[in-house]
matplotlib code that plots the C-alpha trace (Angstrom):
import matplotlib.pyplot as plt

x = [77.0, 76.7, 78.2, 81.2, 81.7, 81.7, 84.2, 86.5, 86.4, 87.3, 90.1, 91.6, 91.2, 92.8, 95.7, 96.3, 96.0, 97.6, 98.8, 101.4, 103.5, 104.1, 104.2, 107.7, 109.1, 109.3, 109.0, 112.5, 114.4, 116.8, 120.4, 121.6, 125.1, 125.8, 128.0, 130.6, 128.4, 125.4, 127.5, 128.9, 125.5, 124.0, 127.1, 126.6, 123.0, 123.9, 126.6, 124.1, 121.6, 124.4, 125.3, 121.7, 121.0, 124.3, 124.3, 124.6, 124.3, 123.8, 120.7, 118.0, 118.9, 118.7, 115.0, 113.4, 112.0, 115.3, 117.0, 114.6, 116.9, 120.1, 119.6, 119.2, 122.2, 124.5, 123.6, 121.0, 117.7, 115.3, 111.6, 111.6, 114.5, 115.2, 118.4, 119.9, 119.1, 116.9, 113.7, 111.6, 112.5, 108.8, 105.4, 105.3, 108.9, 111.4, 115.1, 116.4, 117.9, 119.5, 121.2, 122.6, 124.0, 125.5, 128.9, 128.7, 128.4, 131.0, 133.5, 132.5, 130.5, 127.1, 127.0, 124.9, 127.4, 127.4, 123.6, 122.7, 125.4, 124.5, 120.8, 121.9, 124.0, 121.0, 118.9, 121.5, 120.8, 117.1, 117.8, 120.0, 117.2, 114.6, 117.0, 117.3, 113.6, 112.7, 115.6, 114.2, 110.7, 111.4, 114.8, 118.1, 117.2, 113.9, 115.5, 117.9, 115.0, 113.2, 116.2, 116.8, 113.2, 113.8, 117.1, 115.4, 112.2, 112.0, 110.1, 112.6, 115.7, 114.7, 112.8, 115.4, 118.1, 116.6, 114.9, 111.8, 109.3, 111.6, 111.3, 114.7, 114.7, 111.0, 111.8, 114.8, 113.0, 110.0, 112.2, 113.9, 110.5, 109.4, 112.5, 112.5, 108.8, 109.4, 112.3, 110.2, 107.4, 109.9, 111.0, 108.9, 109.3, 107.1, 109.9, 113.0, 115.6, 113.8, 110.5, 112.4, 114.2, 111.0, 109.3, 112.3, 112.2, 108.5, 109.2, 112.1, 110.0, 107.2, 109.7, 111.3, 107.9, 104.4, 102.9, 104.9, 101.9, 100.2, 102.7, 102.6, 98.8, 98.9, 101.7, 99.9, 96.6, 97.9, 100.1, 97.2, 95.0, 97.6, 99.7, 97.3, 98.0, 101.7, 101.0, 98.5, 101.1, 103.6, 101.1, 100.5, 102.2, 102.6, 100.8, 97.5, 98.4, 101.4, 99.2, 96.8, 99.6, 100.9, 97.4, 97.0, 100.5, 99.5, 96.2, 98.0, 100.6, 97.8, 96.0, 99.1, 99.7, 96.2, 96.6, 99.5, 98.2, 94.5, 95.0, 97.0, 94.3, 90.9, 88.8, 87.3, 83.6, 82.3, 81.2, 84.8, 86.2, 85.4, 87.1, 90.1, 90.3, 90.7, 93.1, 95.4, 95.3, 96.4, 99.1, 100.3, 100.6, 102.3, 104.8, 105.6, 106.3, 108.4, 105.9, 105.6, 109.2, 109.4, 106.3, 107.4, 111.1, 111.1, 109.6, 108.8, 108.2, 108.9, 106.2, 106.4, 104.1, 102.0, 101.2, 104.1, 102.4, 99.1, 100.8, 102.4, 99.1, 97.4, 100.2, 99.9, 96.1, 96.7, 99.3, 97.2, 94.1, 96.1, 97.7, 94.4, 92.9, 95.6, 95.3, 91.5, 91.8, 94.7, 94.0, 95.8, 98.6, 101.1, 100.4, 102.9, 101.6, 103.9, 101.8, 104.5, 104.7, 100.9, 100.6, 103.5, 101.8, 98.5, 100.3, 101.9, 98.7, 96.8, 99.4, 99.3, 95.5, 95.6, 98.2, 96.3, 93.0, 94.8, 96.3, 92.9, 91.4, 94.2, 93.3, 96.8, 98.2, 98.4, 102.0, 104.2, 106.2, 103.1, 102.3, 105.9, 105.1, 103.3, 106.7, 107.9, 104.8, 103.3, 106.6, 106.9, 103.4, 103.9, 107.0, 105.5, 102.5, 104.7, 106.7, 103.6, 102.2, 105.4, 105.5, 101.9, 103.1, 104.8, 108.6, 108.7, 106.3, 108.1, 110.9, 108.5, 106.6, 109.8, 110.9, 107.6, 107.7, 111.3, 110.2, 107.4, 109.9, 112.3, 109.6, 108.6, 112.3, 112.7, 109.9, 111.3, 114.8, 113.2, 111.8, 115.2, 116.8, 114.2, 115.3, 118.9, 118.8, 117.3, 119.9, 122.5, 120.8, 120.3, 117.9, 115.4, 114.5, 111.8, 113.1, 112.5, 114.5, 117.2, 120.8, 121.9, 121.0, 124.6, 125.8, 123.6, 125.2, 128.7, 127.5, 126.2, 129.4, 131.2, 128.6, 126.7, 129.6, 128.7, 125.1, 123.5, 120.7, 119.6, 115.8, 114.1, 111.0, 109.7, 109.4, 112.1, 115.3, 116.0, 116.6, 119.1, 121.1, 121.3, 122.8, 125.0, 126.5, 129.3, 128.2, 128.6, 126.6, 124.0, 123.2, 122.1, 119.5, 115.9, 112.8, 110.4, 108.1, 105.1, 105.3, 105.1, 102.6, 100.1, 100.6, 97.8, 97.4, 93.9, 95.2, 95.4, 99.0, 100.1, 102.1, 103.8, 104.8, 106.4, 108.4, 109.4, 110.5, 112.7, 114.6, 117.0, 119.7, 119.8, 121.6, 119.9, 119.6, 116.1, 116.1, 113.2, 112.6, 111.9, 108.2, 108.1, 109.9, 108.0, 106.5, 104.2, 103.7, 101.6, 104.6, 106.8, 104.0, 103.5, 107.2, 107.4, 104.3, 105.8, 109.1, 107.4, 105.5, 108.8, 110.1, 112.0, 114.2, 115.5, 117.1, 117.7, 121.2, 122.5, 125.8, 124.2, 125.7, 123.5, 123.1, 121.5, 119.4, 117.5, 116.2, 116.6, 116.4, 118.3, 117.4, 119.6, 118.3, 119.7, 123.1, 121.9, 118.2, 116.7, 113.4, 110.3, 108.1, 105.5, 101.9, 100.0, 97.0, 98.9, 98.8, 102.4, 103.4, 101.9, 103.4, 105.9, 109.4, 109.5, 110.5, 114.0, 116.4, 120.1, 123.3, 126.8, 129.1, 127.5, 129.0, 131.0, 134.7, 136.8, 139.0, 141.1, 138.3, 135.7, 132.8, 132.4, 130.3, 127.7, 125.3, 121.7, 120.0, 116.3, 113.5, 109.7, 107.6, 105.8, 108.1, 106.1, 107.6, 108.8, 110.5, 113.5, 113.7, 116.6, 116.5, 119.7, 120.1, 116.4, 115.5, 112.9, 112.6, 114.2, 113.5, 116.7, 115.8, 112.8, 112.2, 111.2, 114.7, 118.2, 121.1, 121.7, 125.0, 125.1, 128.5, 128.0, 128.2, 130.1, 131.1, 129.1, 125.9, 123.2, 121.3, 118.1, 116.9, 113.3, 111.6, 107.9, 105.5, 104.3, 104.5, 101.9, 104.5, 102.2, 103.2, 106.6, 108.2, 111.5, 114.4, 118.1, 120.3, 123.8, 126.7, 130.4, 133.3, 135.5, 139.1]
y = [80.8, 78.8, 75.8, 77.8, 79.3, 75.9, 74.5, 77.5, 77.1, 73.5, 74.4, 76.7, 74.0, 71.4, 73.8, 74.4, 70.8, 69.0, 65.7, 65.3, 68.1, 68.9, 72.6, 72.4, 71.0, 73.7, 72.8, 74.1, 73.4, 76.2, 75.4, 74.9, 76.1, 79.7, 79.9, 82.7, 84.4, 84.5, 86.0, 88.7, 89.5, 90.0, 92.1, 94.2, 94.8, 95.8, 98.2, 99.8, 100.4, 101.8, 104.2, 105.3, 105.7, 107.6, 109.9, 113.5, 112.1, 115.5, 116.0, 116.3, 118.0, 116.2, 116.3, 116.8, 113.2, 111.7, 113.2, 112.0, 109.2, 111.2, 112.7, 109.3, 107.9, 110.7, 110.4, 113.1, 112.5, 110.4, 110.4, 107.3, 105.6, 103.0, 103.1, 105.5, 103.2, 104.9, 102.9, 105.3, 108.2, 109.0, 107.9, 105.1, 104.7, 102.6, 103.3, 100.3, 102.6, 104.7, 101.6, 100.8, 104.3, 104.9, 103.3, 104.8, 108.4, 107.7, 106.8, 109.1, 111.9, 113.2, 114.1, 113.3, 110.6, 108.9, 109.1, 107.9, 105.5, 102.8, 102.8, 102.3, 99.3, 98.0, 98.3, 96.3, 93.6, 93.9, 93.3, 90.3, 88.8, 89.4, 87.7, 84.5, 84.5, 84.6, 82.2, 79.7, 79.9, 80.3, 80.3, 82.3, 83.9, 85.1, 86.2, 88.4, 90.0, 90.7, 92.2, 94.5, 95.7, 96.6, 98.3, 100.9, 101.3, 105.0, 104.7, 102.2, 104.1, 107.6, 106.9, 104.5, 107.0, 109.5, 106.8, 108.8, 107.3, 105.6, 102.7, 101.0, 98.7, 98.0, 96.7, 94.8, 93.0, 92.3, 90.7, 88.7, 87.5, 86.4, 84.4, 82.7, 81.8, 80.2, 78.3, 77.2, 76.0, 73.8, 72.0, 69.2, 70.4, 72.8, 74.4, 75.4, 78.3, 79.8, 80.1, 81.6, 84.0, 85.1, 85.6, 87.7, 89.7, 90.5, 91.7, 93.9, 95.3, 96.2, 97.7, 99.7, 101.2, 100.2, 100.2, 97.0, 95.3, 95.8, 93.3, 90.9, 90.6, 90.2, 87.6, 85.5, 85.5, 84.9, 82.1, 80.4, 80.6, 79.5, 77.1, 75.6, 72.0, 72.4, 74.0, 71.3, 68.6, 70.3, 70.2, 66.5, 64.6, 67.7, 67.3, 69.0, 70.8, 72.4, 73.4, 75.0, 76.8, 78.1, 79.3, 81.1, 82.7, 84.0, 85.4, 87.0, 88.6, 89.9, 91.3, 93.1, 94.6, 95.8, 97.3, 99.3, 100.2, 100.9, 104.1, 105.5, 104.7, 106.4, 104.2, 106.1, 106.6, 104.1, 106.8, 107.9, 104.4, 104.6, 108.0, 106.6, 103.6, 105.9, 108.2, 105.4, 103.7, 107.0, 107.4, 103.9, 104.7, 108.0, 106.4, 103.5, 105.8, 108.2, 111.1, 111.4, 112.3, 114.6, 116.5, 116.9, 117.6, 120.0, 123.5, 122.6, 118.8, 117.0, 115.3, 111.6, 109.0, 107.1, 104.0, 101.9, 102.0, 100.2, 98.3, 95.8, 94.6, 94.7, 92.5, 90.1, 89.7, 89.2, 86.5, 84.7, 84.7, 83.5, 80.7, 79.6, 79.9, 77.7, 75.1, 75.0, 74.3, 71.8, 69.7, 66.4, 64.7, 65.7, 69.4, 71.0, 73.0, 75.1, 74.9, 76.4, 79.6, 80.0, 79.6, 82.0, 84.5, 84.2, 84.5, 87.8, 89.2, 88.3, 90.1, 93.1, 93.3, 92.9, 95.6, 97.9, 97.5, 98.2, 101.4, 102.5, 101.8, 103.7, 107.4, 108.6, 106.8, 108.8, 109.4, 107.7, 106.0, 104.2, 102.8, 101.8, 99.0, 97.3, 97.0, 94.5, 92.3, 93.6, 92.8, 89.4, 88.5, 89.8, 87.8, 84.6, 85.1, 85.7, 82.6, 80.5, 81.7, 80.9, 77.4, 76.6, 76.8, 74.2, 74.2, 75.9, 78.6, 79.4, 81.1, 83.4, 84.1, 84.9, 87.2, 89.1, 89.3, 90.7, 93.4, 94.4, 94.5, 96.7, 99.1, 99.3, 99.6, 102.5, 104.4, 104.0, 105.0, 108.1, 108.9, 108.5, 110.7, 113.4, 113.4, 113.3, 116.4, 118.4, 117.1, 119.2, 122.5, 123.1, 125.9, 123.4, 122.0, 123.1, 124.8, 121.8, 119.6, 122.1, 120.7, 124.2, 123.2, 122.0, 125.4, 127.0, 124.7, 125.8, 129.5, 128.9, 127.2, 130.6, 133.1, 131.2, 131.7, 135.4, 134.8, 133.3, 131.4, 130.3, 130.0, 128.3, 130.1, 127.5, 123.7, 121.6, 123.4, 122.6, 118.9, 119.1, 122.1, 120.6, 117.5, 119.0, 121.9, 121.7, 120.5, 123.9, 125.5, 122.7, 123.2, 126.8, 125.7, 125.7, 124.8, 127.6, 127.3, 126.2, 129.4, 131.6, 129.4, 129.5, 133.2, 135.6, 139.3, 138.6, 136.3, 137.8, 136.8, 138.2, 141.2, 138.9, 136.4, 139.3, 140.4, 136.9, 136.2, 139.3, 139.8, 142.8, 141.1, 138.0, 138.1, 135.6, 134.5, 133.7, 131.4, 131.0, 130.0, 132.7, 133.3, 130.9, 128.1, 128.4, 125.3, 127.1, 130.6, 131.7, 131.0, 133.3, 136.0, 135.9, 136.2, 139.3, 140.8, 140.1, 141.5, 144.7, 144.9, 144.6, 147.7, 145.6, 144.0, 141.5, 142.9, 141.1, 139.9, 141.1, 139.2, 135.8, 134.3, 134.6, 130.9, 130.7, 133.8, 132.0, 129.5, 131.0, 134.3, 135.2, 137.9, 139.0, 140.6, 141.7, 143.3, 146.8, 146.5, 149.4, 150.4, 148.5, 146.7, 149.0, 148.8, 146.0, 148.1, 151.0, 151.3, 152.1, 148.7, 146.9, 149.2, 147.1, 148.4, 150.2, 148.3, 149.0, 148.0, 149.0, 148.0, 147.6, 148.8, 151.4, 152.7, 149.5, 150.4, 150.0, 146.9, 144.8, 142.5, 143.6, 142.8, 144.0, 142.7, 144.3, 142.9, 143.8, 143.9, 144.2, 143.7, 143.8, 145.8, 142.9, 139.9, 138.6, 137.4, 140.1, 140.0, 142.1, 143.0, 144.5, 147.0, 147.4, 150.7, 151.4, 148.0, 145.5, 144.2, 140.9, 138.9, 139.0, 137.5, 136.7, 136.4, 138.6, 139.8, 139.6, 139.7, 138.5, 139.0, 140.6, 139.7, 141.2, 145.0, 146.7, 150.3, 152.5, 150.7, 151.7, 149.0, 149.8, 147.2, 147.4, 145.7, 144.6, 143.4, 139.7, 138.0, 140.0, 142.6, 145.5, 147.3, 148.9, 149.0, 150.7, 151.0, 151.6, 152.5, 150.9, 152.0, 151.1, 153.5, 153.7, 152.8]
z = [86.3, 89.6, 87.9, 86.6, 90.0, 91.7, 89.1, 89.6, 93.4, 93.1, 90.7, 93.4, 96.1, 93.9, 93.1, 96.9, 97.9, 94.9, 96.3, 93.6, 94.9, 98.6, 99.3, 100.6, 97.4, 94.7, 91.0, 90.4, 93.6, 94.4, 94.7, 98.3, 97.4, 96.6, 93.6, 93.1, 90.3, 92.6, 95.5, 93.2, 91.8, 95.3, 96.3, 93.3, 94.1, 97.6, 96.4, 93.9, 96.7, 98.9, 96.2, 95.7, 99.4, 100.1, 97.1, 98.4, 102.0, 103.5, 101.4, 102.5, 105.7, 109.1, 109.8, 113.3, 113.4, 112.3, 115.3, 118.1, 119.2, 119.3, 122.7, 124.3, 122.4, 123.5, 127.2, 127.5, 129.3, 127.3, 127.4, 129.7, 131.5, 134.1, 136.2, 133.7, 130.8, 128.1, 127.5, 125.4, 123.2, 122.4, 123.8, 121.3, 120.2, 122.1, 122.6, 120.5, 117.9, 120.6, 122.0, 118.7, 118.1, 121.5, 120.5, 117.1, 118.3, 121.0, 118.2, 115.3, 116.8, 115.6, 111.9, 108.8, 107.8, 111.3, 111.5, 108.0, 107.0, 109.6, 108.6, 105.0, 106.1, 108.1, 105.0, 103.1, 105.7, 104.9, 101.2, 102.0, 104.1, 101.3, 98.8, 100.9, 101.7, 97.9, 97.1, 99.6, 98.2, 94.5, 92.8, 92.9, 89.6, 90.8, 94.1, 92.1, 90.2, 93.3, 95.1, 92.0, 92.3, 95.9, 95.1, 92.9, 95.0, 95.7, 98.9, 100.3, 99.1, 100.1, 103.4, 104.7, 103.9, 106.3, 108.5, 108.5, 110.8, 111.9, 109.4, 109.0, 112.1, 111.4, 107.9, 109.0, 111.8, 109.5, 106.9, 109.6, 111.0, 107.6, 107.0, 110.4, 110.1, 106.7, 108.1, 111.1, 108.9, 107.0, 110.2, 111.6, 115.2, 117.1, 119.2, 117.3, 117.3, 114.3, 116.2, 119.2, 116.8, 115.1, 118.5, 119.6, 116.4, 116.9, 120.5, 119.4, 116.5, 119.0, 121.3, 118.5, 117.6, 118.8, 115.4, 114.6, 116.1, 112.8, 111.3, 114.3, 114.0, 110.2, 110.4, 113.1, 111.3, 107.8, 109.0, 110.8, 107.6, 105.0, 106.9, 109.4, 108.1, 109.0, 112.3, 113.2, 112.2, 114.6, 117.4, 117.0, 119.8, 122.0, 125.4, 125.5, 128.7, 127.0, 123.9, 126.4, 128.1, 124.8, 123.9, 127.3, 126.8, 123.3, 124.7, 127.7, 125.3, 123.1, 126.1, 127.3, 123.9, 123.7, 127.2, 125.9, 122.5, 123.0, 125.1, 122.2, 119.6, 119.1, 116.9, 114.0, 113.3, 110.8, 108.3, 108.0, 107.2, 103.5, 103.2, 105.1, 102.6, 99.7, 101.6, 102.7, 99.3, 97.6, 100.2, 99.5, 95.7, 96.4, 98.8, 96.4, 93.5, 95.4, 95.2, 99.0, 99.6, 96.6, 97.7, 101.3, 100.6, 97.7, 97.2, 93.6, 93.5, 90.3, 88.4, 89.2, 87.7, 90.3, 88.2, 89.7, 93.0, 91.9, 89.1, 91.4, 92.9, 89.5, 88.1, 91.0, 90.4, 86.7, 87.2, 89.7, 87.5, 84.5, 86.5, 87.8, 84.3, 82.8, 85.5, 85.2, 81.4, 81.7, 84.8, 85.2, 87.0, 84.4, 84.6, 87.0, 90.0, 92.2, 95.3, 97.5, 95.4, 95.4, 99.2, 99.7, 97.4, 99.3, 102.6, 101.6, 100.2, 103.4, 105.5, 103.0, 103.4, 107.2, 107.7, 105.3, 107.2, 110.5, 109.1, 108.0, 111.5, 113.3, 113.1, 114.0, 111.0, 107.8, 106.9, 104.2, 106.8, 107.9, 104.5, 104.0, 106.5, 103.4, 101.7, 100.4, 100.9, 97.6, 95.7, 97.4, 96.3, 92.8, 92.1, 93.6, 91.4, 88.3, 89.2, 89.7, 86.2, 84.5, 85.9, 84.9, 81.3, 79.2, 79.1, 75.7, 76.7, 79.9, 78.1, 76.3, 79.5, 81.4, 78.5, 78.6, 82.4, 82.2, 79.8, 82.2, 85.1, 83.0, 82.3, 86.0, 87.0, 84.5, 86.0, 89.5, 88.3, 86.8, 90.2, 91.8, 89.2, 89.9, 93.5, 92.7, 90.4, 93.2, 95.7, 93.9, 94.8, 98.5, 97.7, 96.3, 99.7, 102.1, 105.3, 107.6, 105.2, 104.2, 104.4, 105.5, 109.0, 109.3, 108.2, 110.8, 113.4, 112.3, 112.5, 116.1, 117.2, 116.5, 117.4, 120.0, 122.4, 122.8, 124.0, 127.1, 125.4, 121.9, 121.4, 118.5, 117.4, 115.0, 114.9, 113.3, 114.3, 117.9, 117.9, 114.9, 116.3, 119.9, 118.4, 115.7, 117.8, 120.2, 123.6, 125.3, 122.5, 122.4, 126.1, 125.4, 122.7, 123.8, 121.8, 122.5, 119.5, 121.6, 123.6, 120.5, 118.8, 121.6, 122.5, 121.9, 122.6, 124.0, 126.7, 130.2, 130.7, 127.2, 128.7, 131.3, 128.5, 126.6, 129.6, 130.4, 126.8, 126.2, 129.4, 129.0, 131.2, 129.1, 125.8, 123.5, 119.9, 118.4, 115.4, 113.0, 109.5, 106.9, 106.0, 103.0, 104.9, 108.2, 109.6, 112.0, 110.5, 113.5, 115.8, 113.7, 113.5, 117.2, 117.8, 115.6, 117.3, 120.8, 119.7, 118.6, 122.0, 123.7, 121.9, 119.3, 121.9, 119.4, 116.3, 113.1, 112.7, 109.4, 109.4, 108.8, 105.6, 102.5, 102.2, 105.7, 105.1, 102.4, 105.1, 108.5, 110.3, 113.4, 116.0, 118.9, 122.1, 125.5, 126.2, 125.2, 125.3, 127.1, 128.6, 129.6, 127.1, 125.6, 127.1, 125.5, 124.3, 122.7, 118.9, 118.7, 120.2, 117.2, 114.6, 112.6, 111.7, 108.3, 105.2, 103.9, 101.2, 101.0, 99.2, 100.7, 99.3, 97.2, 95.0, 94.3, 94.4, 91.3, 91.1, 88.9, 87.7, 85.2, 87.6, 91.1, 94.1, 96.3, 99.0, 98.9, 102.3, 102.6, 105.1, 104.7, 107.0, 108.7, 108.2, 105.3, 102.1, 99.6, 96.2, 95.0, 91.3, 89.5, 86.6, 84.6, 82.7, 82.7, 81.1, 82.1, 85.7, 86.6, 89.8, 91.9, 95.2, 97.5, 101.2, 104.2, 104.6, 103.0, 102.3, 98.8, 96.8, 93.3, 91.9, 88.4, 89.0, 86.1, 85.5, 83.1, 84.2, 86.6, 88.7, 90.5, 93.1, 94.0, 96.9, 96.5, 99.1, 98.7, 95.3, 93.4, 92.2, 93.0, 96.2, 96.1, 99.5, 98.6, 96.1, 95.9, 93.0, 92.7, 90.5, 90.3, 90.3, 87.2, 87.2]

ax = plt.figure().add_subplot(projection="3d")
ax.plot(x, y, z, "-o")
ax.set_aspect("equal")
plt.show()
């Protein structure tokens, strides 16, 4: 066993240090000139990605995290600024994106299109950089296959569309760094424009978001390990004093970064590391296959196979082992070795592993946008390994190997396309989204632009409403919007200042709208519950608005207070103060008037007793019950009321279909 291991180790060393082939000279040298077919192919791939990423561009809705930069880009006060220039939009997110969007919003205003189309175009730039990177290390054909794999990658397509994280600038700057570093390694000089560009890209990436340091550390370490010979050759002839100055500068920059980052990081306990490894690996698979976005966006997530996530690394390992096995059994000067592809593959794998370890060791990391930083290092390594394996075969066998690899790629692409299609099918139904991702936030902004003129303030009771509305509404309406969900979330009847908080929240002289998600869509259910409890203590100062369109009523609830509120809030300790309003259900109009059409319309309004979810069933002519609508309150329209029929609408508490809260019978007048 020891002898076999030693022989295998020397096979790897010989493969990496083959004197017959310099690493800079690929086995099949890519063409320097871009032919018209190649240009059209790349353009077609970019257009396909644009079509995928902009399909139903308003879906999902504009998410809270997606809007963090908008305030700074539209001239509002950012998290940190200097001489009026925004520097930070969050404790660990810089204002780079806000700088890019300032002229865009000035020209086109704030909308889903003006927010999302630019990031899709930036992602096209990421794909272009990935293409030229693979083309430079492999061949144009392999670069085309790699880009096609990226175009249908659900994690890349869906998360860059909404720039959840944010991730778009991170991916672009990462691709730019990789390309510039490869170009620098090819040049004989230590100092060049490519090195300066890579350094600047790393700095911009860190400014964009601090966790870019994961990639910087991985890039620096992997490059030293894999390409030390090239780096050492560049240092030859450079004065020692200059080398020492460079080393000191690198150490100083690293110390400065640690000074910024370490206060934000709390190292995990060693016993939790193994659990974190499993958690982050599962999240990586979930993200790569598109399951993460489907689970978070949709109320009923589609079933998405997770094997494409781990299959990429499994294929990489298989291709590498096969290539090494073929080389070990067929050594000799006539056997071709693509040393460049092998070193490129190992380079990408080392960066992948280093980033993965850093994510595991960062307790705050744990979202799909964090594991997306591993993209496309896994795909780069996989395609380099497949290329290496193919070129270890004889010329005749390469065609067979390429065909088999193409079949495997098509199967993988088919699975990824199925994941995209699962998303697209639900994009057509706005009701399929969870409240925080609902595209109806734009309808709510339109509603407030009209009705918000009649109130003094608009308070958001739950998380994930305020940022979007403040950006989408007209400026005079946006200035009235206040995020008050922390007040409601932290309120408690047992606190000494509970009574004062109720009085300060529901001021009779202030006419205000209170916006919250419905019970089933709530992000912080306790905030909504506390709001209803405080409202009851205040003598129901805020009344539910019944004129909200049905489409909005499925996601949001609106309450209006002031301008007519009378009396002082009820004493905190009285039982009547905590008595919720009675449940009710009604129909308007009822009976439905006769008309020219065969079918008439009525609107069913209901409200549960405690603001929890309820279900409305309908019974037609004494038949079986059928689910009509659900939610803590209505309205919902019934456009199929006909004469000579009787419809009974029954309101049940919860979803167990046991406790009947009320009923109403609807008929239609005859002609």
